[in-house]
N, C-alpha and C positions, 0 to 999 in steps of 0.2 A: 483467497487462502483459504477464510473461511466464510459459511453463511452467518454473517455477523449478525447478533439479536433480531431474530425472524417474526419475535411475536410483535415487535415495531414495525415490520413490513408496511408499505402503503396496502391498501386493498388487492392491487392487480397485482403486486408480486407474490402479495401473498396466493393469488388466486393459481398465479401463474407455476411456485412450486407444487401448487396440488396435483392441477393438471399433468405437473411431467413426473407426478407417483414419488414427490421427494414428502415424507415423513419428518420433522424433524424430531420430534418427541423419541422417534426409535436411537437418535443419535446418545442419550443418558442410558443407553445401554451397549451400545459399538464403544462410547471414548471413557476408559477408563481413569477418573480423577482423581484416584485416588493411587496412583503406580507410585510415582516418584516420592511425594511425600511419605507412601508405606517405607522403601529405602533408605529415607530420611534424605532424603538429596534438596535442598533450597538450591534459590538462585547466587549467583555470583556477581562479583563487581572485577573489573581488570584494570588494573592499573598500568599503563606500557610506557617503560624506560623514556621515551623519546622527550614522553611530556610529564611525567612524575620525579624523574630522575630512576626510578628501576621500576621491575618487571613485580606486579604484586597484585597475585588476589583475595581477595576480602570475601570471604563465604560468609551469607545470611547477610540480615537488613543491614544496609550501613548507614541505618541512623539508630544504631545502637551503637556505644561507645564503646564494646570490647572488640567489635567488627573490627574497628576502623583501627583499634591499637599498633598493629604494626602498618597500616598503610601510609606510604611514602609521603606526606604532607604534612607540614608544621602543623603546630599547638593551634594556632590561627586557624589555619584551613578545615582543622577537625573541627575545632567548638564551632566555625560558621558555619562548618555545612551538617551537623547534628541540630544545630538552633533552625537552620531552612528546613530540614526532614522534619523536624517536631510539629510545627509545621502548624502553631500554637498564636501568631501574629499576622500583623499588618503591617506596612509599612509606608503608609499613608493617614495616617494618626490628624496629620495639623490640613490635611484637605476636606473639604463640607463634600458629603456623602453625593452630590447634585454634581459634582465634577470630576470624581476620580474615574468614572468608564470612560469619559473624552478622554481625559489627562493618558489612562491605559493604554486606550484605541491610536494613540499616535505614542508611544513607545514599546520597543520590544521588551521581551522578556530580560533578555540579557543585560540590558540596560537598567531595567528594573533591579534585579537580583545585585547590578554593581553599584548601581547611584542611590535605590533608596533603601534597599535591605544591606548595603555594608557589604557582599560577600567576598572572601578571595579572589584571586586571579584563579589559585587551582580551585576552586568549588567550581568556577566558573568553566573552567573545561572540563572537570567534571559533568556539570549540565549540561556543556554546551551543545551533545548527540539529543539532548531530550525531547526533541519534537519533530526529529528526523523519521521515526517508525514508521508512523501515523500522518504527521506531514509535509514530510520530506523535505524540510529544511532544517537548517538550524536553529538556536536559539534566539539567534541577534537576528532575524529575520522572521520570526514569529511575532504578534502582536502581545503585547503584555496582557489584554482585556481577552483573548483566544486565548493564554495560557493559565486564567483561572480559571474560565468557563470549563477546558478542560481538565481542570481538577491538582494542577502541578504546585508545589507548594509554595510557600511565600504568603499568603495571602490570609492565612488564619481565618477567623469568621467575616471576611469581607463579604457586604453585599451590594450587584453590582446592580441590582434592579430588573434583572433578565433571565431565562433559566439558563442555565449552564449544565453543559453535559456530564460533568463525572463529578461535581459534589455534591456531597452529600446523600440523601433520601435513600432509596432501597437500592438493593446488589443489584445491577445489572444479572440478565443470563451468562451463564458462565460460555466461556470459548471453549463450545463443543461440537460445535455443527460444524463439521471436517469431515471429508471424503478423505481414502486415502491420499489422493490426488491433488487433493481441493479441492476447487471449484473448477477445476478440468472436469470432474463428471458431474457438473450440471453442464457445462456444453454438450458434454457426450451424449447425455439423455436425450437434451435436447435433437440432436442431430438422430441420434436412433432413431425417436418418434416420429419424426420427416419423414427419414428412410432408413422405416424399419427391416429392410435388407441389408444394411451396411454390420448389423452385429445381431446377434442373438441375444434374449432373456427380453425381461419388460420393468424392472422391477429396479429399486434405488441399491441392491443389494447386486446383483450381476453385475452391474454395471462395471463394479471393480474390475472383476477378471474378464473381462466380456473383449473378444480382441474383436478389432474393426476392417471389415475388409474396404480399404481404399479403391480396389477401383468400382466400386460399387456408387460413390459421392456422385462421381455426375455422369450416372445411368439415362442414357435416353429415354427409356421407358418408365422415370420413376417424374412424379409432379411437383417433386424437388429437385433440385441437381445443387449440388456446390462443387464447383472449379478450386482447385487449387493452384499457387503457383499463378495468378493471373493476376497482375497488377495497373489496377485502372490508371488511364493517364487523363480522358479525355471523357467530360460527361455534357452533351449538347442538346436542346430543344431543337428538331429537323425545320429550318428555315429558319430558325433562331424564334418561332411562333410557340409562346408558352404553355398551346392547347393540344401541340404536335407531341407525337411518341417522341423519344429520346434515341440517342446513338451515343452507344458507349467504346470507347477504344482503350484496349488495355495490351498489354505487352505479356507473353508466354511463350519460351522456350525463345526468346530473341527476337520474337516476331509481335506485329500491331495485327490485333486481328479485333473486326468491330462487331456487336450483338445491338438488336433493338428493341427497345419494351416502350409499353404502354407509358411506365410509372418506374420512379427510383427511392430507395431509399439509399442513403449516405449515413451510414455509421462509421466513418474512420476517422481519424486524429480531423478533427471540423477544421483548423485551422491552414491546410492542404486544400480543402475545396475549393477557395479562393483560384487557386490555379488550376483546379480540374476545371471549375467551370468558372468562366471570368465573364461569363453576360451578365452574369448578378448583379443587383445592385451597389454603388459601392461604399454605402453604406452597411450592408448587409455584410458585405467583405471583409469591412473593416471590423464589424462586430465577430465575424468570425477567424480574424486575425488575433486576435484578443480571445480566444480561447485557446489556452496553453496550456504545458502537462508538465510535470515535471520528472526527472529520470532516476530509477531504479531499479536496483540490480538485487535478487534471490539465488544463492550460491548453497547447492545444495552438495551435501560433500559423503559419500558412504563409506562407512568405517566397520572394519572388521571387526572387532567389539566397543564397548564402551567401559569397557573397566575403570579409565580414568578420571570417568566423568561421578560413576561410584565412590572411587576413591578419595576425591578429591570433595564431593559430597555436594554435587551438586546437577543439575539438570539445565543449566541455563546460564548464560554469562554475559552480563552488559560491558560492552567494553568501546565506552567514549571516546578513546581515541586514536582506535587500531582501525583497521583496512576495511574489517566490518562493524559495523557497532554492536553488534548482536549474535550470540551465537548461541541453540538452541537445538536440543536433542529432539528428535521427529515426535509427532504428537502420537498418544499410545490412544488408536481406533483401529479396532480389528470389527470388521464387515464382511459381510459375501464372500468368504472361503479364504481372506486374507487374515495372515494374524499378524500380526504387530508383535516387535521385540522386547521381551517383559525379562528377560537375563541380557545383566552388562559382560553377558560371554558369546552374545549374539551380534550380532551384524546391524547396523543401524541407519537411519540415514540424518546428518545433522541439516539442521538451515540457517542460513549465514544470511546476513540483511546490512545492503551496504548501499546508501542513501552521497550520492558523491556530490559535491555541490562548494563551492568554495566560501568560508566563513568572511565575515567581515562587506559582504557585498546584499543588494537588498536579494528579496526574493525573488523575482522575476530573474535577476543576474545570476542567484542561484542555480537556478532553474539551468539556465542556457551553458554556465560554466561546467554544469555535471553532466549536462548533454554531449559539449565537446571531450571531454575526457574521455566519456565511454565510446565514443565512436574513434576515437585515437586510441584506445586501450588492446594491446591484443590478449591471448586466451592464455600465455605463459605468462604476461605481469600480474591477471587472476589467481592464477595458480602459485605463483611463486609467496605472493602476498596471501593466499589465504593457508599455504604449506607452514609458511613464516608462526602465521597468527596462531593458527593450533597448537604447532609443536611450543610455543613461548606460552601459550594461556593451560596447555592440556598436561605437558612436560613432564612436570612435578607429580602429577599423578599417574607416570610411569609411562604415555603416549610416545611412540615413535612415527611420527609423520612417515619418512619413509614407507616401514613396515605398514600401518595403518589404515593410511588411505587406500580404500581400494578403487576409487573414481570421484571426479569433480566433473559437475553439471552446472557450469557457468547462467543465468538466464538472465538477459540483461533488459532491461526496455527504458531507449531516450527521453521516449515519449510516456511516461507512466498516467501516474496520477493527474486528473484532470480537473483545471480550475480554471474559472473566471477572471481575468486584468482588468484591471480601469490604470489605464495609459496618463489619466490626470494626475490622480493623485499616487500613482503608481503603488497600489493596494493588489494583492491578492485577496481570491472572494475564500478563505478558508471556510466563513460563515455565509453562504451564499443566502438565507432566505432572511438574514436581516440587512439585506442591502434594497438601497431605492428600488423601483422597478425598476426607473430611465438607467441605473447604473449596470443591470441585470445583464450584460452583454450576450450573455448563453443563451437567455431566449429569445432575445432581436434575432441572433443570429440560427437558430432554430427554425425559422418559420420556412415553411413553403414557398418554393421559387418555382410554377410552373407545375410541372408533372414530377417535382424533385419535394422529397419531405427529407428531414433530418435529425439522425436519432445520435447515440452513444451518452458516453456521462460527460461527455464535454456538454453536452445540452443542461448539463443537471450542474453544472462547477461543482459535481461529488463524485468519486471515484469506488462507488460501492455499486453491490450490484444487483441491490434493488433497485438503483438507479439508473443503470442500463435498461431495467426490466420496462417501468416506467416509461424510459423517454421513447422505447422500442414500440411500448402500446399507442404512447402519443401520435409517434411520425407515421403510424397506419394508423391511425385514425383521421389525421390528416391530408390522406389523399382519398378519404371516402368522400 
């Protein structure tokens, strides 16, 4: 979605962006950071009737008493929530500092809030989805020490003796490095650079409205060819000799075809590689099988206007117990001849996020439950839930789902965010750099096998754009 914090990219990833002609400083001009605030719009918090007793939209910072006045919470729940969000204390005063990190590592954030902070059950419901957007799990499967590192409330001035993601320090770069179509433009620029005949233009601006000629992707006269709708089912060294070229079998149009290559880079979902290359050593296949992925859904909804948001005073809503846990007006970026919707009377795209997964299970079990759910969910189910949620959220602002929704696109990834998994401890590598080398299955998994090299974010246990770039660079060098 974003080019996230690009100043912190590894040098390889920074240079890759430069080579593509992407100048992140230009986004400071293209992204209107003041549009929504200039209209007096803020965030909202939607309490649904099924979980909290009645539908209610709290507008503003729910850490403020007045914002919670009408919320369907008991007096104790309101007091607990305000105490939590004030975040002026931690709940380990009886524990030596030397033991705190290990203790929190073995406790999930839900249990910490319940057992150490004494939070009301309703507050736990409010916080349940807090880790979904970034980590793809509910808080009952997210380690409490990772919650501390991520800047979650309830830890006050607690120090655990290691660097945190988001506790204090200087403000991070703003989340403004965004093309109108998200990071799809990065991929489109890359394809155009490799196959110049596929589209006109040569800048980060003109890619936005550039029309791609898909017939050029697989042009025999091109030095680079991209073949769509071709699913690889087998990769094998000729005569099983690791110094030989490889035969790649793939299915296209219901038929199996075979090509031969001197070398292969496999940048797919890593855990399927043992099925494509069964000749691999058992230890490497086991490591690859433990490169797991979490499910993810981005639902885009085109609405005819966003007056309902303006009437309610919000530009985004957190919906902790709803079908989608987040609803956001599209990001206000105008570039390359694309003009963002700057008036509530104009059409706009809403971005909704859903992370499926059953609370009460381990992180891996939540991932797997979410995958099963996604694969069994019809578009009609997504549509019905999307319409119902938006009507309940925005209806008080004048929204009519039947009238105002012009289109719905559901982008679903049963295999989304990439993580390493340790079956011995049943832990997910949310912070891969902190894991001991012998437990970094993603590193063992990505070792070259003959003339096969392995890439993708799975090889980093980090589903970020910069990780994909770094692992691609490493995989190419592995074959040299």
